[in-house]
Each structure stands twice: as structure tokens, then as C-alpha cells.
C-alpha positions in Angstrom: -21.0 -107.4 79.0 -22.2 -106.1 82.1 -24.1 -103.2 80.6 -25.8 -105.7 78.0 -27.0 -108.0 80.9 -28.3 -105.0 82.9 -30.4 -104.2 79.6 -31.9 -107.3 79.5 -32.6 -107.6 83.3 -34.4 -104.2 83.1 -36.2 -104.8 80.1 -37.0 -108.4 81.3 -39.9 -107.7 84.0 -41.7 -105.0 81.0 -41.8 -108.2 78.7 -42.8 -110.6 81.3 -45.7 -108.1 82.4 -46.8 -107.6 78.6 -46.9 -111.1 78.1 -49.0 -111.9 81.1 -51.3 -109.1 79.9 -51.3 -110.4 76.3 -52.3 -114.0 77.5 -54.9 -112.3 79.6 -56.3 -110.4 76.9 -56.4 -113.7 74.8 -58.1 -115.3 77.5 -60.7 -112.7 78.1 -61.6 -112.4 74.5 -61.9 -116.1 74.0 -64.6 -116.2 76.8 -66.1 -113.3 75.3 -66.6 -114.7 72.1 -67.8 -117.8 73.3 -70.5 -115.9 75.7 -71.7 -113.7 72.4 -72.0 -116.9 70.8 -73.9 -118.7 73.6 -76.4 -115.5 73.8 -76.7 -115.5 69.7 -77.9 -119.2 69.9 -80.3 -119.0 72.9 -81.7 -116.0 71.3 -82.4 -118.4 68.2 -83.4 -121.2 70.2 -85.9 -119.1 72.2 -87.4 -117.5 69.1 -88.1 -121.0 67.2 -89.7 -122.4 70.4 -92.0 -119.1 70.7 -93.0 -119.1 66.9 -93.7 -123.1 67.6 -95.8 -122.3 70.7 -97.5 -119.2 69.3 -98.4 -121.1 66.0 -99.9 -123.6 68.3 -101.9 -121.7 70.6 -103.1 -119.4 67.9 -104.6 -122.4 66.2 -102.4 -122.2 63.0 -102.1 -126.1 63.1 -105.8 -126.9 64.3 -106.5 -128.6 61.1 -103.1 -130.9 61.4 -103.9 -131.9 65.0 -106.8 -134.3 65.8 -108.4 -134.4 69.3 -110.8 -137.4 70.1 
């Protein structure tokens, strides 16, 4: 019975370390996915605004805008 208890105690710190590393990996991975999605959405947002302003400045919509 004592050997079994020693085996459990000797494997406990490595299991604890593994569980901490796994939770840390999941935490970092979640933040990485959120950051990647933020960058993807920011690039789409910027592209749409640049297209809108470039079309406005190029005169593409000049027939739709009246200046009095």
C-alpha cells in the first residue's frame, strides 16, 4: 500500500504541471484566435472604408451628390 501511495505522489507533480501547461495553452490559443479574428475584421472594415472614400474622391458618385 505504501508503494502505491508513493507512486501517486511521484506522478502528482507531473500531472499538475501537465494540467497547468494544458490550461495555459488553451488560454493562449483562445487569445490568439480572438486576435486573429480582430485583425481579419479590422482589415475588412478598413478595406470597405478605403473603397468608399476612394470612390467618393474619384468622382464615381458625383452624379448622385448635389452641391448647391
